[in-house]
N, C-alpha and C positions, 0 to 999 in steps of 0.2 A: 614561389606559387605553390609547390608541392605541400608544403607546411600549412599554407591557407587552405588548401585543398582537403588535407585529412584532418586538420584540427577540430572540425565538427564530431569526428570519431573519437579523438582524443580526450574530448569534453564526455562523451558517454563512457569512455573507459575510467576516466578519473572518477566520475559519479558512480560508476558500478560499484566499485568498492566501499563508496559511502552508503549505498543503497543495501550491499552486504551487512556492513557493520549495523544499520538501521535494525534491519529485521533480528540479526543475530542476537543482538544485546537484549532486545524485548523478549525474543521467543524462547532463549534458553531458562529462562525462569520456569517455564511451563513443565519443562522435563526434568527439571531438578527438585521438583517439589518433595520427591521421597529422601532426597539427601538433606534437605533444609528444615523438613519438619522434625528431624531428630532435635536439633537446636533451637527451632523456633516451633513452639507448641501449636500456636493458633493455626498454622498450616496443615494440621492433622483434619481440618474439617474442610470438606470440598467448597462450603458456602462462602467460609472465610477466604481461602485461596481464589475462589471466582471473584470476590470482591477487591482482593489485591490486583487481579488482573484487569478488572473494569475501572478501577480509579485513574489507570494509565489512559484508557480510552476516554472516559468523560474529560479529563483534563485535555488531551490531546484535541478531541473533538471541538471543545470551546475555544482552543488557541487557534485552530485552523483557520478559519475566515480572516481573523487577524494577521496571521502570518501570511496569507495570500494578499491582502492589501498591502502589506509594508513591502511585499515582494515586488508588486507593482509599482511602487515608488523608489525603492533604494536599490543598491548592489546586490543581485542574489548571490553572488559569490561570497561575499563577506556574511549573509545568513547562513549559507551552507557550511561555511567553515565555523562559525560560532555554534551553530547548531551540533555539528560534530564533536566539537571539543567539549560542550556542556554535557551532552549525554554520554560521552565517553568517561567523563570525570563522575558522572553519577554512578555509571557501570562500575568504576573502580571504588567508589565509597561503600557500594551494596556489599562488598566482599568484609566489610568492616562492621556489618549491622549484627545487633545482639538481639533485637526483640522486633516484633512485628510492626510496632508503630514507626520505627525507623525505616523499615522496608517500606512500608505504606508511603511514606512522604517522599521518600527518594523516588519511587515509583511515579508519583506525582509529578515531581521535578522533571522526571526523563518524559513525560507526557509533554511538557511544555517544550523543550528542547527539541524533542524529535518532531514535534508539528511544523516547526520551522523549514524542515527539509523538503517534502515531498512537492510542495506548490511552486517552492522556488527552483527545484533541480528540474521537474517536468516543463516549467514554462522556458527555463534556460535552453533545454533540449529542443523544445519546440520551435524556438527562434532560430538556433544553429542549423536545424534541419529543414529541407523544403519538403514539400506534399511527397516528391518520390521516395523520399527515405524516413519520413517521420515516423510511421507506425513501426517500421524497422528499429528505429533508434530508441522510441520508447521502449520497444519489447526488450531490446538487449539490455536497457538500464533496468528493466523489471525482473531480468533472469537473476541480476543481483539480489534483489529482494527473496527471490526464490531459494538462491543457493545460501543466502545468510540464515533463512528459515529451515533450510536443511541441515546446515552446521550447527544451528541451535538445537536440532533435536539430539544432538550428541552431548547435549549438556550434562544428563545423568551419566554417560560414559566418562567423561572429562571428569565430574565430580567424584565418580567412584574411584577413580587414578589417583587424582589429586585431593582437592577438597573444593567444596561450592564455593568457598572464600577465594581460592586461589583462581578458579575459573573467572570469576569476577574480573579479579585484578588483573590476569593475562589480556583479556579483551579490552578493558577499559585502557590501559596503557598503549594497546595497538593503534585503538580509535584517537588517541590524544596525539601519538607522533604522526598519524597519517593526516591530520588536520594541517600540519606544517606543509606535507609536499601540495596539499591544496593551494595554500598559500603561494607558493612557488609557481604552481604552472596551470590552476585554472582561470580562465579570463572571462569577465563579462561580455555579454553580446552587445553590440550597439544596434538596437533594433530600431524598427521603423519609428516607433513611438518616440524615439530620442532624436532621429534624424530625417524626419519627413518634413516636407515643406507643405503650405496650403495648396499649391498646385497639383502636387502629387496625391493629395488626399481629396480635392475638391471641396474641401469644409475647413474655412479658416479657424472658425471659434473653435472647432475640435482640437486642431493642430496646435494651435497657440496655448490653449489652456491646457494641455493635456498634464504639465506639472503643477498646475495652479489648483486643480482641483482638490477638493477635500479628500480626506482618507476613505470615507464612505461613498463618494461619488460613483466610483465603479461598481460597489454593491447595489447601489440603486438601479444602474443600467441592466445588470444581469438579471436581477430580480424582476423588471419589467420585460423580459425576454421568455415566451411563451416555450419555446422549445426547451430552454433552459430547466424548466420545471418537470418536463419530460425527463429530460438526460438526469436529473437529481434524483427522479424516483428509479430511475432505470440503475442508476449508480448504486443507491441505497440497498434495493431488494437483493442483490447477489452479496453485499456486506454482510448480511445476517449469516448464511452458511458458511463464507468467508472467513469472518473472524471466529465463529463456532468451530471450524475446522482446525484453524492455528492453535486455539486455546484447549480445545476438547477432543480433538481425534486420537492424540496419545492415550489418553484414558479410556477412550472407546474401545481402541485396538486391544488395550491390556485386558479389558473386561469381557469383551465378547470373544477374543481369540483364548484367553485365559494364559496369557503369556507376561513376564515381568516388564515393569517401565524401563527397564535400560535395553529392552529389545523394543519395545512397542513405540519408545519415542523415535528413534531413528527411522524405524519402518513406516511410520505414519507420516513424519515430515519429509523423508527422503521420496516416499512415493509421490506425495502431492508435488514437492517442489521438481521432481526430475520431469514428472508430466507437465507442469505447468511450464516448465522450460522449453519443452517441445511446443507447446501451445502457442507461446508467444511468437516463437519462429514461424510458425504455421500462418498464425493471424496476421502478423506484421508483415509477411511478404505477400499474402492474399490481399490484403488491404491495400496496400502501396499499389499493387498490379490493377487490381479490379476498379479502385477509384480513378484511373486513368481512363476506363472504358463507360464506368456508370458511377456518378456522383454519389450515390448511395452505396457503393461497393464496401466502404467502411463500416456502415451501419448493418449490411447484411453479414459481413465476416463477423462481426461483434456478436449478431443474433444467432447465428450458427453455432457460435462458443456457447452461448447462454444456453442454449436450447440442449447441448450435451449434458449441462449440469443436471438438468431437471432428473433424469432417469438414476443418473450417478448416486443424487442424494438418497434416491429411494432404496438402493441397493446398499450404500453405507449404513443407513440406519436400520434396515429391515435383514442384512445379510449377517450369518453367524459363521461362514467359512472363510477360511484364508484366501481362497481363490475368488470368493464373490467379492469380500470387502478389498482386496487389492486392485481387482479389476475395477471396481466403482472409484477407488481414488484415483486410478490412473484417468479414467475417463473424465472425472471432475477436474482434475489438473489441466488435461489438455482444452477441455472447455472454457475453464476460468482464465487461463492464459490467453485464448483468443479474445475473451472478453476485455481481459485487463489492458492489453497492450494497446487497444483502440479508444479508450475512454479520452484521453486528451486529445489524440488526433480527431476525434469526432467533435469534441469541444470547440476546437479550432474552425471548424466548417460553420459555427453559430456565434461564437464569442470573438472579439477583437484582441489582437494581442497586448492592447494596453490593459486588458481585465482578465487575463486568462487564469493569473495565478490566483486571483480573488474569487474567480468562479471554481477554480479547483479545491480552493480552501473550503469553500461552503460545502462543494460536494463532499470533501473528505471529511468535514466535521458531521454532516448527517449520517455518513456510512460509519464512521466511528461511533457516535451515538447509538445508531442501530445495532453495532457490534458490542457496544458496553451494556445496552439492556439484554442482549441474547446471551452474553457470556454469563451475566449473574444469572439469568433465569435456567440456562442449563446445568449451572451448578446445583441449583435446587432440585432440577431433574435427575441430575446424576446422584444426588443423595437419595431419590426415591425409585432408583433403579429404572428410568425412564429415558436414559439419555439418547438410545438409538432411536425411538420413537421421534424425538424432538428433531434430529437431523432430517427425517423423512416428511415431517410438517414444513421444514422450510422450503420445500420446493414451491409451494403454493404461490407466494408472492414473485416468483421467478417467473411463472407462467403469465402473470398479469403485466410485467415489466416487459416481457418480450413481445407481447401484442402490443402494448401501447408506443414501443421503440418502431415497430415495423410501419403501423399505421400512422402515426401522427409526425415522426420526424421526417423532413424534407428539406435537404440543404440546397441552396443555390450556388455554392462555391466550396472548394475544399479550404481555403485559407481567408478567412475574414481580416483584413488588415485593421 
């Protein structure tokens, strides 16, 4: 009985490590630019580096909806295992690259493999955890992403101690070995979509055809839901500064504070990751308690977090002192963490368990597309010396998203089955 009681948190623990590796393997490239451009000349141009970061995002985005559709139909355990194994193998191979073209295509393959992970993992966690622990569980898992992002910030430090090739080799091998751990211990959740009866749902046709629907049936359902479109914009708007900070904040810190990348990389990533770590726990605990008293508790918690990111972006973009930039980074991290931990729980209030992975896949796609576009654009702004101003302008869509969410979203339940 105790094993059954605590296994939902074991699932979160197992996936936490995968989340860490997910962001670590993609993030460390952004801080190893200085070391890698010695051997790969194309990386000396910021726009070329931006394109390298963006190809991952474009591929990741295109695959995300299909990853969600597949996750709603097959075993999410094996999607997670396969995803981890492939992107870890790609990370290993990146250590053997000798030119920009090889690096570019491997980065594209990484986009395919990593896209399979998030919709499957969050859907699995949402099924294992009830409303009373759902936001906290998602939040704990999300901290793995932040820790991976923070450790990735040390890519330049590790590369300086060993080499950028060896850095890719080490973390690639770690991921491959951990995929074996998942095979042994991670379990699929037999959710209501697999076990429910017509009497439980009151809808015989939906219950009996859940496995007979085509791959795109769930997509049709979620796109006909008005609340989903609001959630989609609300998810996409913060993705602009979110991806911009992941890919360009180390560069901004280095230029605005006039410090080397070996210091700027860890400083930028740790500041955001550590404060986001705090934010997800604040947002998770607050949301799980607030929703027990007010059905819009999750929405209000998320809105508070998003509100904090708006002045933070202005300070990040326009500040030039260490105190101002770090304070802004901390404020952004806390706010973004509160927002990030409530995306899937809020989605559960409007989308059935049978279609959540698909819905999150679509949201992930649009968020990543926005990130890919802004990553490339910020590369051009960086070449022109306007990187700081670009961060400040990204606060504008957040104001619009905040108003839409508070005014339009009106959930009737915390968990649509």
